[in-house]
N, C-alpha and C positions, 0 to 999 in steps of 0.2 A: 255712370255705368254704361249708358247708351253709347257715349263717345268712345269708351274703351273697347266695346264690342265692335263698333264701326271701324275703329282704327285697326283692330286685330284682323277683321275680315279683309280690309284693304291690303294689309301686309300679306296675308295668305294668297289673295288673288294676284298680287304682284309677283310673289315667289312662284306661283303656279305658271304664270305667263313666261317668266324667265326659264323655268324648267322645260316648258314646251318648246321654246326656242332652242335650247341647248340640245334637245334630243332630235330635232328635225333632220340634221344630216344623217344620224344613225338610222332613222326610219327610211330615208332615201337609200342608204347603203343596204338595208335589209331587203329591198326589192330586187337587188342584183340586176340581172339582164332582162327581166320581164318587160316585154313590149319594145325592146330595142332591136335595131338592125345594124349589122356590121358588114362592111365590105372586107373580104378576105382575099389577099393576093398571095399565091404560093407559086412554086416553080411549075406546077401543073395547070395554072390558070387563075382566074378570078371568079368569085361568087359572092352572093349576099347571104348572110346567115341571119335568120329571124328567130328570136326567142319569144314564143307566144305565151299567153296566159295559160296557167294550168300545167306548166312544165313541158309544153310541146315545142319541139325544134323542127324547123324546116329551112331548106336553103334552095338557092336558085339552080343548083345542079340536079335537083329532084330528090335529094336526101331528106329523110325524116328522122325523128328520134325523140328523145326526152332529155330534159335538163333538170338538175337539182342545185339549189344554192343554200348553204348553211349560214350565210352571213359573212363568210370569209373565203370559202372555196366553191368554185363552180365546177360541176361534173356534168358531162354531156355524153350521151350514148347516141352515136350517129349510125344510121342505116343507109348507106349509099345505094343508089339504084343498081350499081354494079360494084362488085367487090364485097369485102368482108365488113361486117358490123364492127365498130370499135368504140371504146370508151376512153375519154380523156378527162383529167381533172387538173385544175390550175388555180393558183391564187387569184382572187377577184381583183380586177383593175377597174375602178370606177372612173370612166373618162367622159368628157363632154362631146357633143356632136362636133365632128371635124377633127378631133384628136386622133392621133395615130401612135401605135406602138408595135413592137416586134415580139413574137412569141414562137416557141417550138411546140407548144401544147395544142395548137389548133390543127395539127396534121397527124395522120395515123402513124407516120414513120419518124416523127420528131424533127422533120426538116423545118427551116424557118418560114414564117408567114408574117406578112405585114397586115395589121388589123386597123381599120378605120371605122369609128362609129359614125353612121350616117343618119340614124334616127334614135 
């Protein structure tokens, strides 16, 4: 009986370990942009966007704001130092440092922007 209980416990621990490994990418995905920095290039110039803990947004142009992430969609409210506040939502793209992509969701007027993750 002791051997059967020991075997069952070993099987349960092994399954738990595999389950933890299988969910690791999902938990990384759940963090979204938190703690990350992106270089953003638009027709108006270049700036770095920082997604701070607690949903705070800041960028090198002096803009501030807030961000929310639901696991699939990132929404950002941006308050530029000059101009009108705007909100944009986009499907989340989880990229590695150095990876680059293009998007029209990072500008208030929908013009193209080139995004590179730097941190």
